[in-house]
C-alpha positions as CSV (number, residue, x, y, z in Angstrom):
1,M,9.4,3.1,-34.5
2,R,9.0,4.5,-31.2
3,K,11.1,1.5,-29.9
4,F,14.3,2.0,-31.4
5,I,14.9,5.8,-30.5
6,P,16.1,4.9,-27.0
7,T,19.0,2.6,-28.9
8,L,20.0,5.0,-31.4
9,I,20.5,7.7,-28.9
10,A,22.6,5.1,-26.4
11,Q,25.0,4.3,-29.3
12,Q,25.7,7.9,-30.3
13,T,25.4,9.0,-26.6
14,Y,27.1,6.4,-24.0
15,T,30.4,4.7,-23.4
16,T,30.2,0.8,-24.8
17,P,30.9,-1.8,-21.9
18,D,34.8,-2.7,-23.2
19,R,35.2,1.0,-22.4
20,L,34.3,1.7,-18.8
21,T,36.5,2.6,-16.4
22,F,36.4,0.9,-13.4
23,M,34.2,4.3,-11.2
24,L,32.1,4.5,-13.9
25,R,31.5,0.6,-14.6
26,L,30.8,0.5,-10.0
27,R,28.2,3.5,-11.2
28,E,26.5,1.5,-13.7
29,Y,26.2,-1.6,-11.3
30,A,25.1,0.6,-8.8
31,V,22.5,2.1,-11.2
32,L,21.8,-1.5,-12.4
33,T,21.0,-2.7,-8.7
34,K,19.5,0.4,-7.2
35,L,21.9,1.3,-4.6
36,R,19.0,3.8,-3.0
37,L,16.5,1.0,-3.4
38,S,18.4,-1.8,-1.9
39,F,19.3,0.0,1.0
40,L,16.2,1.5,2.0
41,V,14.5,-2.2,1.7
42,V,18.4,-2.9,4.2
43,V,16.9,0.3,6.7
44,S,13.4,-2.1,7.2
45,A,15.3,-5.6,8.2
46,I,17.7,-3.4,10.5
47,T,14.5,-2.2,12.4
48,G,12.9,-5.8,12.8
49,Y,16.2,-7.3,13.7
50,L,16.5,-4.6,16.4
51,M,13.0,-5.3,17.3
52,A,14.5,-8.4,19.3
53,D,15.3,-8.8,22.5
54,T,18.9,-9.9,21.6
55,F,21.6,-8.7,19.2
56,A,25.1,-10.1,17.7
57,G,27.6,-7.9,15.9
58,V,28.5,-10.2,13.4
59,D,24.7,-11.6,12.7
60,F,23.7,-7.7,12.1
61,S,26.3,-7.0,10.1
62,L,25.6,-10.4,8.0
63,L,22.0,-9.6,7.6
64,I,23.3,-5.8,6.3
65,F,24.7,-7.5,3.9
66,G,23.3,-10.1,3.0
67,G,19.7,-7.6,2.6
68,F,21.8,-5.7,0.7
69,L,23.1,-8.3,-2.0
70,V,19.7,-10.2,-2.5
71,T,17.6,-7.0,-2.9
72,G,20.6,-5.9,-5.8
73,S,20.1,-8.4,-7.3
74,S,16.6,-8.9,-7.4
75,N,16.7,-5.3,-8.9
76,G,19.6,-6.7,-11.4
77,F,17.4,-9.6,-12.7
78,N,13.9,-7.3,-12.9
79,Q,16.2,-5.2,-14.9
80,V,17.1,-7.9,-17.5
81,I,13.8,-8.7,-17.9
82,E,12.2,-5.5,-18.2
83,R,15.3,-4.3,-20.6
84,E,13.1,-4.4,-24.0
85,Y,10.3,-2.4,-21.9
86,D,12.6,-0.3,-20.0
87,K,13.6,1.2,-23.6
88,L,9.8,2.5,-24.1
89,M,10.5,4.3,-20.5
90,T,11.0,7.7,-20.3
91,R,11.8,7.6,-16.5
92,T,14.5,4.5,-18.1
93,Q,16.2,5.3,-20.4
94,N,19.2,5.7,-18.8
95,R,19.8,2.2,-17.0
96,P,22.5,0.2,-18.2
97,L,20.9,-2.7,-20.1
98,V,18.8,0.1,-21.9
99,K,22.1,2.3,-22.5
100,G,24.4,-0.6,-23.5
101,S,27.2,0.2,-21.4
102,I,26.4,-3.0,-19.8
103,S,25.9,-6.4,-22.0
104,I,23.2,-8.8,-20.6
105,T,25.7,-11.3,-19.8
106,E,27.8,-9.1,-17.2
107,A,24.3,-8.2,-15.5
108,L,23.3,-11.9,-15.2
109,I,26.5,-12.4,-13.6
110,V,26.8,-10.0,-11.2
111,S,23.0,-10.5,-10.2
112,S,23.4,-13.9,-9.8
113,L,27.0,-13.3,-8.0
114,F,25.1,-10.3,-5.8
115,G,22.5,-13.4,-5.3
116,L,24.4,-16.7,-4.4
117,V,26.8,-14.6,-2.2
118,G,23.6,-12.7,-0.5
119,L,22.1,-15.5,0.2
120,V,25.1,-18.1,1.9
121,L,25.8,-14.9,4.4
122,L,21.7,-15.3,5.4
123,Y,22.6,-19.0,5.8
124,L,25.7,-17.6,7.9
125,I,23.0,-16.0,10.9
126,N,20.7,-19.0,10.1
127,P,18.6,-21.4,7.8
128,L,15.6,-19.9,7.8
129,S,17.3,-16.0,7.2
130,A,18.7,-18.1,3.5
131,I,14.8,-19.6,3.2
132,L,13.3,-15.8,3.3
133,G,16.0,-13.9,1.4
134,F,15.5,-16.7,-1.8
135,L,11.1,-16.2,-1.3
136,A,11.6,-12.9,-1.8
137,L,14.3,-13.2,-4.2
138,F,12.6,-15.9,-6.5
139,S,8.7,-14.4,-6.4
140,Y,9.7,-10.6,-6.7
141,V,11.9,-11.8,-10.3
142,A,10.2,-15.1,-11.4
143,I,6.4,-14.2,-10.3
144,Y,6.0,-10.1,-9.9
145,T,8.1,-8.8,-12.6
146,P,6.3,-11.0,-15.5
147,M,2.9,-10.5,-14.1
148,K,3.2,-6.5,-14.1
149,R,2.7,-6.3,-17.9
150,I,-0.4,-9.2,-17.0
151,S,-2.6,-7.7,-14.1
152,P,-2.5,-4.9,-11.6
153,W,-2.8,-7.8,-9.4
154,A,1.2,-8.0,-9.4
155,V,0.7,-5.2,-7.0
156,F,-1.0,-7.6,-4.7
157,V,1.9,-10.5,-5.0
158,G,4.6,-8.0,-5.2
159,A,3.6,-6.6,-1.3
160,F,4.9,-10.0,-0.8
161,P,8.3,-10.4,-0.8
162,G,8.5,-6.4,-0.3
163,A,7.1,-6.8,3.2
164,I,10.3,-9.5,4.1
165,P,12.2,-7.7,5.1
166,P,11.1,-6.5,8.3
167,M,10.6,-10.2,9.2
168,L,13.7,-11.6,7.8
169,G,15.8,-9.1,10.1
170,F,13.6,-10.5,12.9
171,V,14.3,-14.4,12.4
172,A,18.0,-13.6,11.7
173,A,18.2,-11.7,15.2
174,T,16.2,-14.8,17.0
175,G,15.9,-18.0,14.7
176,H,12.6,-18.0,14.3
177,F,9.3,-16.8,13.9
178,G,6.2,-15.1,15.6
179,L,3.4,-12.8,16.3
180,L,5.8,-9.9,16.6
181,P,7.5,-11.0,13.1
182,G,4.3,-11.4,11.6
183,L,2.5,-8.2,12.8
184,L,6.1,-5.9,11.0
185,F,5.4,-7.7,7.4
186,F,1.6,-7.2,8.0
187,V,2.5,-3.4,8.3
188,Q,4.7,-3.1,5.8
189,F,2.2,-5.5,3.6
190,M,-0.3,-3.0,3.8
191,W,1.4,0.1,3.5
192,Q,3.0,-1.1,0.4
193,F,-0.5,-0.7,-1.5
194,P,-1.3,3.1,-1.3
195,H,2.3,4.1,-1.6
196,F,2.9,2.0,-5.2
197,W,-0.2,3.3,-6.6
198,A,0.8,6.8,-5.9
199,I,3.8,5.7,-7.6
200,A,1.9,4.2,-10.5
201,W,0.2,7.7,-10.2
202,V,2.7,9.8,-11.1
203,L,3.8,7.5,-13.5
204,D,1.0,5.8,-15.3
205,D,1.9,7.6,-19.1
206,D,4.8,6.2,-18.5
207,Y,4.2,3.0,-17.5
208,R,1.1,2.6,-20.5
209,K,4.0,3.4,-22.8
210,A,5.5,-0.1,-21.9
211,G,2.2,-1.7,-20.9
212,Y,2.2,-2.0,-17.5
213,R,-1.1,-1.4,-16.2
214,L,-0.9,-1.3,-12.7
215,L,-3.5,0.8,-10.8
216,P,-6.3,-0.6,-9.5
217,S,-8.6,0.6,-12.0
218,K,-8.5,-0.6,-15.7
219,F,-8.9,2.9,-16.2
220,G,-5.9,3.9,-14.7
221,R,-6.4,7.3,-13.2
222,N,-9.7,8.1,-11.8
223,H,-12.1,7.7,-8.3
224,S,-12.3,4.1,-8.0
225,S,-8.4,3.7,-7.9
226,S,-7.9,7.1,-5.8
227,F,-10.7,5.7,-3.6
228,Q,-8.7,2.6,-3.7
229,I,-6.0,4.2,-2.3
230,L,-7.4,5.9,0.8
231,L,-9.5,2.4,1.6
232,Y,-5.8,1.3,1.6
233,T,-4.7,3.6,3.4
234,C,-7.2,3.5,6.3
235,A,-5.8,-0.2,6.5
236,M,-2.6,0.4,6.4
237,I,-2.9,3.1,9.5
238,I,-5.1,0.2,11.7
239,A,-2.5,-2.4,10.8
240,S,0.4,0.3,12.3
241,A,-2.0,0.0,15.5
242,S,-1.4,-3.7,15.8
243,P,1.8,-3.8,17.5
244,Y,0.4,-1.8,20.0
245,V,-3.2,-3.4,20.2
246,M,-1.5,-7.0,20.9
247,E,0.6,-5.2,23.3
248,L,4.3,-5.5,22.3
249,T,4.5,-1.7,21.8
250,G,4.3,1.7,23.9
251,T,1.1,4.5,23.4
252,L,4.1,6.0,22.0
253,S,4.3,4.0,19.0
254,L,0.1,4.7,19.0
255,I,0.4,8.5,19.0
256,V,2.9,9.0,16.7
257,C,1.6,6.4,13.9
258,M,-1.5,7.8,14.5
259,V,-0.8,11.4,14.1
260,A,1.9,10.1,10.7
261,G,-1.1,8.2,9.2
262,L,-3.8,11.1,9.9
263,F,-1.2,13.8,7.8
264,F,-0.8,10.5,5.2
265,Y,-4.7,10.2,5.2
266,R,-5.5,13.7,3.9
267,Y,-2.6,13.5,1.2
268,A,-4.6,10.7,0.3
269,L,-8.2,12.7,0.8
270,N,-6.8,15.6,-1.6
271,L,-5.9,13.3,-4.4
272,H,-9.3,11.8,-4.3
273,H,-10.6,14.5,-4.1
274,S,-8.7,16.2,-6.9
275,Q,-7.4,13.7,-9.0
276,E,-3.9,15.7,-9.8
277,N,-0.9,13.9,-11.1
278,S,0.7,17.3,-7.8
279,D,-1.7,15.2,-5.2
280,A,0.0,11.9,-5.9
281,R,2.8,13.3,-5.7
282,K,2.4,13.8,-2.4
283,V,1.1,10.6,-1.5
284,M,4.0,9.1,-2.4
285,F,6.7,11.4,-0.6
286,A,4.5,10.5,2.3
287,S,4.4,7.2,2.1
288,F,8.5,7.3,2.0
289,V,8.3,9.5,5.1
290,Y,5.4,7.2,6.9
291,L,7.3,4.1,6.9
292,P,10.7,4.9,8.5
293,I,9.2,6.7,10.8
294,V,6.7,3.9,12.0
295,Q,9.4,1.4,11.6
296,F,12.2,3.4,14.1
297,I,9.3,4.4,16.6
298,Y,8.5,0.9,16.9
299,V,12.8,0.3,17.9
300,F,12.0,3.1,20.5
301,D,9.5,2.3,21.8
302,K,9.9,-1.4,23.0
303,L,13.4,-0.4,24.2
């Protein structure tokens, strides 16, 4: 019975696809593609681009638009695949496919167009950028998304496409791989574990309604999960120092990364002691602040 409640509410409350105005349709597309999240992903790609020793306005613009479209495509396909599970969770019951404001066919067309155009724009920069964009899109949609209901290892799998943006940005600027883009990938890869597990902690009850088990411990919110959040926070802080250790950034970046990391660690430690959702929420918000601070201080210090 619970599965059908969101659908009934949607039928009574929301506009059907054929009655959407142009602006309302654009608004639903923004929700389908997770506009704000896509923007944050592009910011990571921008910092990677700015870490290179070259700048071309055309390529930079192609990276922004191409990266945004590929990310939006990934999010759109994700919602198509998870539409039946989204009906069961409170936080996702207002998504377009749950409400019925956008049809599945329309969502597939929009997501496909976004992905195709985005990859073409990245290819216009260089082929390696398009390959990275495709790998991020494919692994997120075809591997990470279905794995979320199978195993907590989905977080590990999802960390790979999630860490590609800064590497993609650097490759878009230079046309080749190297130590620096590898380290940028490594920093963002390690960051995703405490970041996503903090989100999973806060939303664990909601996730369980749809059969998701995303915390590292099979028992959910407990000291084992919070200890792993704490452990990976330490690993993230160490990873953030790697560009300095390899002499790719200066002392300023090391100081800022360590100070920001200590604040992050404090919140993770508080969560380990308290086991409270309020402290997990602080870790979550700290993660949103930590990554852009670290990435932009890399850029500032290197320049």
